[in-house]
Each structure stands twice: as structure tokens, then as C-alpha cells.
N, C-alpha and C positions, 0 to 999 in steps of 0.2 A: 238484718238483711243487708246484702251487699249492694253497693251502688250500681254495679254493672249487671245485676240480675235483671232478666227480662221475663215478662209474662206473656202468654199467648194462648191460642186455641189450637188444639190438635184435631184435625178432621181425618177420620180414617174410614176405610172400607169395612163394612159389616155385612154379614149375610142378610139377605132379605128374609124377613120372618115368613114362615109358612102360613098360608091362609090369608095373605094380604088382600084386602079388598080395595076397590077404587076409592072408596071414601076414606079409608085409613091412609092410603098413599097420598091422597089430596091433602090431608092434614100434615103429613110428613113434608111434602113439597112446600106447603104454606109456612111451616116452621123454618125450613131451610131458607126460604125467601125472606122471611122476617129477620132471621139472623144475618143473612147477607146484606140486607139493607141497613140494619143497625150497626154492623161492623164496618160499613163503608166499602164493602166489596162490590156493591152496586153504587156507583158514584153520583147518581142523579135521582132525586126524589121522583121525578115524573116517570122514570123507567120502573121504579118500584111500584108506583101506582098502576101503571099499565100492566105489569105482570100480575099484580094482585087482581085486577079487573078480569084478566084472562082466567085466572084460577077460579074466581067467582062464577064466571060463565061456564067453566067446566063443571063445577059443583052443581049448578042449576040444571045442566043437561043430564048429569048423572042421576040426580034426584028425580028428574022427570022421566027417566028411562029412555032418554034420547041418545042412543049410542052414536049415531052418525054426527050429531051436534057436538058430543063430547070429543069425538075423534078430530073433527075440524078445529075445534077450539084448542085442543092439545097440540095439534100441528102448528097452529098460530103461535102458541106459547114457545114451542121449540124454534120456530122461525125467528121470533124476536130475540130469543137468547143467542142464536147463531149470528144474527145481524149486528147485535150490539156488544158482542164479546170479542176479546182479544187484547193483545198487548199494545196495539197501535194507539196513537193519540186520537182522542175523540171517541174511543170505545168506552161505554159506560158500565159494562159488565166485565169485571176483572176475570182473569183466568181461574182464580180461586172460586169465585161464585159460579162460573160456568161449569167447573169440574164438579161442584156440589149439586147444582140444579139440573143440568142437562141429562145425566144418566137417570136421575129420579123422575124427571118428566117423561123420558122415553119409556121407563117402566110403567108409569101411569098410562101412557098411550096404549101399551100392550094390554093393560087391565081393562080399559074402556072399549077396546075393539070387540 
């Protein structure tokens, strides 16, 4: 192996699988969140915890059949991502994490409406 070789992760756009349910999309967003936290794309543990808590609340609302609760919790998740993302100093969600999480959370919102 060459000393100057680098390794990384490639994130790419893939088509949304047909028949996607809110539950399966929740799992997808959770996996992306976990990866974003483990890769350091979300730079503060408390933000990871807060976003996970919001996903748990969405999951609870979905399993209870509470569509309006799921929508409001999904909106809160998107609001937190928007407020804490960007290249500015002090923002805890990097543009990479935001690019991965926000579109998937918006799709989740469409599924729970």
C-alpha cells in the first residue's frame, strides 16, 4: 500500500425503493444518523442524542397510529437539523450529515402525513 493512499466513504444518491413504509424509512434515517455520529459528521454527542430522541418519538407516534404526532415530531427533527447545520463556526451538523439526513427526513415526513 502506498503511504499517500487515503480511504474514505462514498455517499451517493440512490433511487427510493418502491413500497417504502414509514417504519422502513425510520430505520434508514436512524442508520444514517448513527453513521453520521460515528463518523464525526455530527460533532457533538448531545446533538446526536437529541436527534435520536426525536426519531424515537416519531417511531412511537407511527406505531400508535398518531399521524399528527409523527408529523409534528418529524418537523421538529427537520427544524433541529436546519438550525444546527452549516459551515459556520458553532454549527454541530456538518454539511455532509445534513445532505444525508435532511432529504431522508423530508421523505419520512411525506410518508407519515
